[in-house]
C-alpha positions in Angstrom: 16.5 -9.1 -15.2 14.4 -6.6 -13.2 15.6 -3.0 -13.1 15.6 -2.2 -9.4 15.1 1.5 -10.4 11.6 0.4 -11.4 10.7 -0.4 -7.8 10.1 2.1 -5.0 9.3 0.5 -1.6 8.9 2.9 1.3 7.9 3.1 4.9 6.8 6.6 5.9 5.9 8.7 8.9 2.3 9.9 8.9 1.7 12.7 6.4 5.1 12.2 4.9 5.7 13.2 1.2 6.2 9.5 0.4 2.4 9.1 1.0 1.6 11.7 -1.7 -0.4 10.1 -4.5 1.1 12.6 -7.0 4.6 11.4 -6.0 3.6 7.8 -6.7 2.1 8.7 -10.1 5.3 10.6 -11.0 7.4 7.6 -10.2 5.4 5.2 -12.3 5.2 7.6 -15.3 7.3 6.6 -18.3 7.2 7.8 -21.9 6.6 4.2 -23.1 3.7 3.6 -20.7 0.1 4.3 -21.5 -1.4 2.9 -18.4 -1.3 3.9 -14.7 -3.2 2.6 -11.8 -3.3 4.1 -8.3 -4.7 2.9 -5.0 -4.9 5.2 -2.0 -6.0 3.7 1.4 -7.2 6.1 4.1 -8.2 5.6 7.7 -12.0 5.3 7.8 -14.3 6.5 10.5 -16.2 3.1 11.0 -14.8 -0.4 11.0 -16.7 -3.6 11.9 -19.5 -1.5 13.5 -17.2 0.6 15.7 -16.4 4.3 15.6 -12.7 4.8 14.9 -10.8 8.0 15.9 -7.3 6.8 14.8 -5.2 3.8 13.9 -1.7 3.0 14.8 0.5 0.9 12.4 3.5 -1.0 13.7 5.9 -2.8 11.4 9.4 -4.1 11.0 10.7 -1.7 8.4 13.4 -3.9 6.8 11.1 -6.8 6.4 8.2 -4.6 5.2 10.4 -3.1 2.5 11.7 -6.5 1.5 8.1 -7.7 1.2 7.1 -4.7 -0.9 10.1 -5.3 -3.2 9.2 -9.1 -3.5 5.6 -8.2 -4.4 6.9 -5.9 -7.2 9.3 -8.6 -8.5 6.3 -11.1 -8.6 4.3 -8.6 -10.6 7.2 -8.3 -13.1 7.4 -12.1 -13.5 3.6 -12.8 -13.6 2.1 -9.7 -15.2 4.6 -7.9 -17.3 8.4 -7.4 -17.3 8.1 -3.7 -18.1 6.4 -2.1 -15.1 7.1 0.5 -12.6 5.7 -0.1 -9.1 5.5 2.2 -6.1 4.5 1.1 -2.6 4.5 3.3 0.5 2.9 2.5 3.8 2.6 4.7 6.9 4.2 3.8 10.3 2.8 5.3 13.4 -0.5 6.9 14.5 -2.9 8.2 11.9 -6.2 10.1 12.3 -9.4 9.5 10.4 -8.9 10.6 6.8 -5.1 10.3 6.8 -3.4 8.3 4.0 -2.2 4.9 5.3 -1.0 3.3 2.0 -0.3 4.4 -1.6 0.3 1.9 -4.4 0.8 2.8 -8.0 1.7 0.8 -11.1 2.7 2.0 -14.6 2.8 -0.2 -17.7 2.5 -0.1 -21.4 -1.2 -1.0 -21.2 -4.1 -0.4 -18.7 -4.8 -4.1 -18.0 -1.2 -4.6 -16.8 -1.3 -1.5 -14.6 -4.6 -2.5 -13.0 -3.5 -6.0 -12.3 -0.1 -5.0 -11.0 -1.6 -2.4 -8.7 -4.2 -4.8 -7.4 -1.6 -7.6 -6.9 0.6 -5.2 -4.9 -2.0 -3.9 -2.6 -3.4 -7.4 -1.9 0.1 -8.6 -1.2 0.7 -5.7 1.2 -2.6 -6.4 3.0 -2.0 -10.2 3.3 1.7 -10.7 3.4 3.5 -7.6 4.8 4.5 -7.6 8.4 2.3 -4.7 9.4 0.1 -4.6 12.5 -2.8 -2.2 13.0 -4.2 -1.0 16.3 -7.6 0.8 16.1 -8.4 3.5 18.6 -12.2 4.0 19.3 -14.3 7.0 20.4 -15.0 5.3 23.7 -11.3 5.4 24.6 -10.6 1.8 24.0 -8.3 0.3 21.4 -7.5 -3.1 20.0 -5.2 -4.8 17.6 -6.8 -5.8 14.3 -7.1 -9.5 13.7 -5.6 -9.0 10.3 -6.9 -8.7 6.8 -6.5 -12.4 6.0 -9.3 -13.0 8.6 -11.6 -10.3 7.2 -12.7 -11.9 3.9 -13.2 -10.1 0.6 -14.8 -7.0 2.1 -11.6 -5.8 3.8 
């Protein structure tokens, strides 16, 4: 049985404390764990040859949180039963440099932490109901085609 206290799945306003990497690491810390892995995704200035000034994330919060929790449960089943996993994703408009997503995993050993963190962020990118609209320096904007269409470089 999975300890629901070992999962933290959050949707946050831009620059909310939930997107603080230190908060994520605090959550996955446990006296029995020797490994921690952290992924922080930020809004970048250039994407697919275009100059970006901001992005806007839209999502359906209940389904996004359910997806994050399902990803954590899959990691418990496939990687290790003793993990702590933290997933937080921003909702709303973010500027270049702002944190969009924070994922952390803690486990007894580094390999489990690395694999759990990687599985969680890949699941967020490919399965979570999150839509991204990029705003460009020329004043235009467009919705992203989605990570599943970007290939490995996304």
